[in-house]
C-alpha positions as CSV (number, residue, x, y, z in Angstrom):
1,M,-65.2,56.3,62.8
2,R,-67.2,57.0,59.6
3,K,-64.2,59.3,58.2
4,R,-61.9,56.5,58.9
5,E,-64.2,54.4,57.3
6,G,-64.7,56.2,54.4
7,S,-60.3,56.9,54.2
8,Q,-60.5,53.3,53.8
9,T,-62.9,52.9,51.3
10,T,-61.1,55.5,49.1
11,Q,-58.2,53.8,49.4
12,K,-59.6,50.1,48.7
13,A,-61.3,52.0,45.7
14,A,-57.6,53.5,44.4
15,L,-55.9,50.3,44.6
16,V,-58.6,48.8,42.5
17,A,-58.5,51.3,40.0
18,H,-54.8,51.1,39.8
19,A,-54.7,47.3,40.0
20,V,-52.5,45.5,36.8
21,E,-54.3,42.6,35.4
22,P,-52.0,39.9,35.6
23,R,-50.0,39.2,32.4
24,V,-51.0,36.1,30.7
25,E,-47.6,34.7,28.6
26,P,-48.5,33.0,25.2
27,R,-48.3,29.9,25.0
28,V,-45.1,28.8,22.8
29,E,-44.8,24.9,22.1
30,P,-41.2,23.8,23.3
31,R,-39.1,23.6,20.4
32,V,-38.1,20.6,19.4
33,E,-34.0,20.5,18.1
34,P,-33.1,18.2,15.3
35,R,-30.7,15.3,17.0
36,V,-27.1,16.0,15.5
37,E,-25.7,12.8,15.6
38,P,-21.6,13.0,16.9
39,R,-19.4,13.0,13.9
40,V,-17.3,9.5,14.2
41,E,-13.9,9.6,12.3
42,P,-13.4,6.2,10.5
43,S,-11.0,3.6,12.5
44,A,-7.2,4.1,11.0
45,K,-6.3,1.0,12.9
46,H,-6.2,-0.7,9.7
47,I,-4.8,2.0,8.0
48,A,-1.6,1.7,10.3
49,D,-1.4,-1.7,10.5
50,E,-0.8,-2.0,6.6
51,W,1.3,0.9,6.4
52,L,3.5,-0.9,9.5
53,R,3.3,-4.0,7.4
54,R,5.0,-1.9,4.2
55,V,7.8,-0.9,6.7
56,E,8.1,-4.6,7.5
57,A,8.4,-5.2,3.6
58,E,10.7,-2.6,2.8
59,Y,13.1,-4.2,5.3
60,H,13.2,-7.4,3.6
61,S,13.3,-6.3,0.3
62,A,16.6,-3.9,1.6
63,A,18.0,-7.1,2.8
64,A,17.3,-9.3,0.1
65,T,18.7,-6.4,-2.7
66,Q,21.7,-6.3,-0.2
67,H,22.3,-10.0,-0.8
68,Y,21.7,-10.1,-4.1
69,T,24.3,-7.1,-4.6
70,L,27.1,-9.8,-2.5
71,W,26.2,-12.2,-5.0
72,L,26.7,-10.0,-7.9
73,I,30.2,-9.2,-6.7
74,Q,31.0,-12.4,-5.6
75,A,30.2,-13.5,-9.6
76,G,32.2,-10.8,-11.0
77,A,29.7,-8.7,-12.3
78,S,30.3,-5.0,-13.5
79,P,30.8,-2.4,-10.8
80,D,27.8,-0.5,-12.7
81,L,25.2,-3.3,-11.8
82,I,26.6,-3.5,-8.6
83,R,26.5,0.5,-7.7
84,D,22.8,0.2,-9.2
85,G,22.0,-2.7,-6.3
86,L,23.4,-0.7,-3.5
87,R,21.4,2.3,-4.7
88,I,18.4,-0.4,-4.4
89,V,19.3,-0.9,-1.2
90,E,19.5,2.7,0.1
91,D,15.8,3.3,-1.5
92,E,14.1,0.4,0.5
93,L,15.8,1.9,3.3
94,V,14.2,5.3,2.4
95,H,10.9,3.8,1.9
96,S,10.8,2.3,5.1
97,E,11.6,5.7,6.9
98,L,8.4,7.2,5.2
99,S,6.2,4.1,5.1
100,Y,6.8,4.5,9.3
101,Q,5.9,8.4,8.9
102,V,2.4,7.3,7.5
103,Y,1.8,4.8,10.3
104,L,2.7,7.3,12.8
105,A,0.2,9.5,10.9
106,A,-2.5,6.7,10.9
107,G,-1.9,6.9,15.2
108,G,0.3,4.2,15.5
109,T,2.7,3.5,18.3
110,G,4.4,0.7,17.9
111,V,7.5,-0.2,15.8
112,P,8.4,-3.2,13.2
113,V,8.6,-6.9,13.7
114,L,11.2,-8.4,11.7
115,D,11.9,-11.8,11.0
116,R,15.6,-12.0,11.4
117,N,16.1,-15.4,10.0
118,A,13.9,-14.4,6.6
119,L,15.9,-11.3,6.3
120,G,18.5,-12.4,3.3
121,L,18.2,-14.6,0.4
122,T,19.3,-18.8,0.4
123,R,21.4,-20.4,-2.0
124,E,19.1,-23.2,-3.6
125,C,21.4,-24.3,-6.8
126,A,24.8,-25.9,-7.3
127,E,26.0,-22.6,-9.4
128,L,25.8,-19.0,-8.2
129,E,24.7,-18.0,-11.5
130,D,21.3,-20.2,-11.3
131,D,20.6,-18.4,-8.0
132,L,21.3,-15.1,-9.7
133,L,18.6,-15.8,-12.3
134,R,16.2,-17.5,-10.0
135,V,16.3,-14.5,-7.5
136,C,16.5,-12.0,-10.3
137,V,13.3,-13.0,-12.3
138,S,11.3,-13.5,-8.9
139,V,12.4,-10.4,-7.0
140,F,12.8,-7.9,-9.7
141,C,11.5,-9.2,-13.2
142,L,8.4,-10.2,-11.4
143,G,7.8,-8.5,-8.6
144,E,9.4,-5.2,-9.2
145,T,7.7,-5.0,-12.6
146,V,4.2,-5.1,-10.9
147,A,5.1,-2.7,-8.2
148,V,4.7,0.4,-11.0
149,P,1.4,-0.1,-12.0
150,L,0.5,-1.0,-8.0
151,F,1.8,1.9,-6.5
152,Q,0.5,4.0,-9.4
153,R,-3.3,2.5,-8.2
154,M,-2.5,3.2,-4.8
155,R,-1.3,7.0,-5.3
156,K,-4.2,7.7,-7.7
157,H,-6.9,8.5,-5.3
158,C,-4.4,9.1,-2.0
159,T,-5.0,12.3,-0.7
160,E,-3.6,12.1,2.8
161,Q,-0.3,14.2,2.4
162,S,1.9,11.5,4.7
163,A,1.0,8.9,2.4
164,R,0.9,10.8,-0.9
165,T,4.5,11.9,-0.1
166,A,5.9,8.2,0.6
167,L,3.9,7.3,-2.6
168,D,5.1,9.7,-4.6
169,R,9.1,8.7,-3.7
170,I,8.2,5.1,-4.0
171,L,6.8,4.9,-7.4
172,V,9.7,7.0,-8.3
173,D,12.3,4.8,-7.4
174,E,10.1,1.2,-8.7
175,V,10.7,2.2,-12.1
176,R,14.8,2.2,-11.5
177,H,14.2,-1.3,-9.8
178,R,12.3,-2.7,-12.2
179,D,14.5,-1.7,-15.1
180,F,17.5,-3.3,-12.8
181,G,16.3,-6.3,-13.0
182,W,15.7,-6.6,-16.8
183,T,19.1,-5.9,-17.1
184,V,20.7,-8.2,-14.9
185,L,18.5,-10.6,-16.8
186,E,19.9,-9.8,-20.0
187,H,23.6,-10.0,-18.5
188,L,22.8,-13.3,-17.1
189,L,21.9,-14.6,-20.3
190,E,24.4,-12.9,-22.6
191,S,26.7,-14.5,-19.9
192,Q,26.3,-18.4,-21.5
193,P,26.8,-18.7,-25.6
194,E,25.3,-22.1,-24.9
195,R,21.8,-20.6,-23.2
196,Q,21.8,-23.0,-20.4
197,H,20.1,-19.9,-18.5
198,L,17.4,-19.5,-21.0
199,K,16.6,-23.1,-20.5
200,N,16.5,-22.9,-16.8
201,L,14.0,-19.8,-17.1
202,Q,11.8,-21.7,-19.1
203,A,12.0,-24.3,-17.1
204,N,11.4,-22.3,-13.6
205,L,9.1,-19.5,-14.7
206,P,6.1,-21.3,-14.7
207,A,6.2,-22.3,-11.1
208,L,7.0,-18.3,-10.1
209,L,4.3,-17.0,-12.0
210,Q,2.0,-19.5,-10.3
211,S,3.6,-18.3,-7.0
212,L,3.2,-14.5,-7.6
213,L,-0.2,-15.2,-8.4
214,A,-0.9,-17.0,-5.4
215,S,0.4,-14.5,-3.2
216,Y,-1.7,-11.6,-5.0
217,G,-4.9,-13.9,-4.5
218,A,-4.4,-15.0,-0.6
219,D,-6.7,-13.0,1.7
220,L,-7.3,-10.2,-0.7
221,S,-10.6,-11.2,-2.8
222,E,-12.5,-10.3,0.0
223,S,-11.0,-6.8,1.0
224,T,-12.8,-3.4,0.1
225,A,-11.6,0.0,0.3
226,G,-13.6,2.8,0.4
227,E,-12.9,6.7,0.1
228,F,-11.0,6.7,3.9
229,D,-8.9,3.9,2.6
230,R,-7.8,5.4,-0.6
231,A,-7.2,8.4,0.5
232,W,-4.4,6.9,2.8
233,G,-2.7,4.7,-0.4
234,L,-4.8,1.3,0.4
235,I,-6.7,-0.5,-2.5
236,P,-9.3,-3.1,-2.4
237,G,-8.0,-7.0,-2.7
238,A,-9.6,-7.6,-6.0
239,E,-7.6,-4.3,-7.3
240,Y,-4.3,-6.2,-7.0
241,L,-5.1,-9.5,-9.0
242,D,-6.4,-7.3,-11.7
243,I,-3.2,-4.8,-11.8
244,L,-1.4,-8.3,-11.9
245,E,-3.0,-9.6,-14.8
246,R,-2.8,-6.1,-17.0
247,C,0.9,-6.6,-16.0
248,F,0.9,-10.2,-17.4
249,H,-0.4,-8.9,-20.7
250,R,1.1,-5.3,-20.9
251,D,4.4,-6.2,-19.2
252,Y,5.4,-10.0,-18.5
253,R,4.8,-11.3,-22.2
254,P,6.3,-8.7,-24.4
255,R,9.2,-8.3,-21.9
256,F,9.9,-12.1,-21.7
257,A,9.8,-12.7,-25.4
258,R,12.5,-10.0,-26.2
259,V,15.0,-12.4,-24.5
260,G,13.4,-15.5,-26.3
261,V,10.9,-16.5,-24.1
262,D,7.3,-17.3,-24.9
263,I,5.3,-16.9,-21.7
264,G,1.9,-17.8,-23.3
265,D,-1.3,-15.8,-23.2
266,R,-3.1,-17.6,-20.1
267,F,-3.1,-15.6,-16.9
268,S,-4.3,-18.4,-14.2
269,A,-2.7,-20.5,-11.6
270,N,-3.1,-23.8,-13.1
271,A,-1.8,-22.3,-16.9
272,G,0.3,-25.2,-17.1
273,P,4.0,-25.2,-18.5
274,L,5.0,-22.6,-20.6
275,P,4.8,-23.6,-24.6
276,G,7.8,-24.5,-26.3
């Protein structure tokens, strides 16, 4: 019995001697990772909506120019002017195609909605030549002339490839469309030695200018355009009015002066009748 007890004591002593101290892990404070906000891309819906609106506008321009070219044919205008008008129709169709590609790139999935009754021109005057003059001044001399600096501003900070491609082509074409208008205007004014067209222009131009000013100011003054919008070729509403005012002094006044029309120096929707 003693021998067994001694043996057990020896075994216990050996176990104690070789016992491993429990390992105490150093306390580690929990690491707090900095919160990373998920990246949210700005909504492109308004970008798509704007470019779809431009698709629709290009269809309207193509239809109006096609109709105007028909009037030129009916009035016996020179073949060169008629061909220039038909070329503009093709330009506008290309612009609509390019604008639709931008719309798709911005996430659009729809199609343009067109008012068929508004696609074209309406005769308002007894003489065809008077309607030719009215539309020439309104659509081309005023509208296409201001379109050149307008698209220049849109293109300036545009980096989205599809939008840049569209604006590159549109800007080149708008210069030719502007020149077409002023060429037709000179042709119309020279076609009547008694200068009746000039009197009509002097009488109707104030209303056309005021209409253009009102359209550029409608629902635009409060709009904004950040870096994301500009990358897609959008500009804030206030810049539309700024561009129009610059165009009034830089383009409209000297160009109309060359055909004998003084439009004054007041840029205002309430500027009143023209001098003279």
